[in-house]
C-alpha positions in Angstrom: -17.8 37.0 -22.9 -16.9 35.2 -19.6 -19.2 35.9 -16.5 -17.5 37.6 -13.6 -16.6 35.4 -10.6 -19.0 35.6 -7.6 -16.9 35.9 -4.4 -20.1 36.7 -2.4 -19.8 33.1 -0.7 -16.0 32.8 -0.8 -14.7 32.1 3.0 -11.3 31.9 4.6 -10.4 29.9 7.5 -14.0 28.7 8.2 -14.2 25.6 10.3 -16.7 23.1 8.8 -18.9 21.1 11.3 -17.8 17.6 12.2 -19.7 14.8 10.2 -22.2 12.9 12.5 -20.4 9.5 11.4 -16.7 9.0 12.8 -14.1 8.9 10.5 -12.5 5.5 10.2 -9.6 4.9 12.2 -6.1 5.4 10.3 -4.5 2.2 9.4 -1.6 1.2 11.6 1.5 -0.2 9.8 3.2 -3.4 10.8 6.1 -2.9 13.3 9.4 -4.0 11.7 12.5 -4.4 13.5 14.7 -1.3 13.7 17.8 -3.4 13.9 17.4 -4.6 10.1 16.8 -1.5 7.8 14.7 -2.5 4.7 15.9 -1.4 1.3 13.8 -0.7 -1.9 14.5 -2.5 -5.1 12.7 -1.8 -8.2 12.1 -4.3 -11.1 9.9 -4.2 -14.0 7.5 -7.3 -15.1 4.9 -7.9 -17.7 1.4 -6.5 -17.3 0.1 -10.1 -17.1 2.1 -10.8 -14.1 1.6 -7.7 -12.3 -2.2 -8.4 -12.6 -1.6 -12.1 -11.4 0.3 -10.7 -8.4 -2.5 -8.1 -7.4 -5.1 -10.9 -7.7 -2.8 -13.2 -5.7 -2.3 -10.4 -3.2 -6.0 -9.8 -2.8 -6.9 -13.4 -2.5 -4.3 -13.6 0.3 -5.3 -10.4 1.9 -8.9 -11.1 1.9 -8.1 -14.0 4.5 -7.0 -11.5 7.2 -7.1 -7.9 5.8 -3.4 -7.3 6.0 -1.2 -6.1 3.1 0.6 -9.2 2.3 2.4 -7.9 -0.9 5.8 -7.7 0.8 5.5 -10.9 2.6 4.7 -12.6 -0.9 7.9 -11.1 -2.4 9.7 -12.3 0.4 8.3 -15.9 -0.2 9.2 -15.8 -3.7 12.8 -14.5 -3.1 13.4 -17.3 -0.6 12.2 -19.9 -2.9 14.6 -18.4 -5.4 17.4 -18.5 -3.1 16.5 -22.0 -2.4 16.7 -23.1 -5.7 20.1 -21.7 -6.5 21.5 -23.4 -3.1 21.5 -20.1 -1.0 20.2 -19.9 2.4 16.6 -18.2 2.6 17.5 -14.7 4.1 14.1 -12.6 2.8 
């Protein structure tokens, strides 16, 4: 037979004391130009390619601490456009 729940310590809307350490500041997102809206495109890749991209991204991010994933993808797109004689626009 299951035990009855102990509700003697149940409290509602109780403010918890602040921790002695300050909470880390929220990360700021990079400012992007409002003139050019960004569009999300999804694609599928092999797990090995995803792992290798994550490793490359971590190596590049380690140098300055910023998320470089979108910049790496833009660089890859520009190289692809160049290969097919298109102007680099990413």
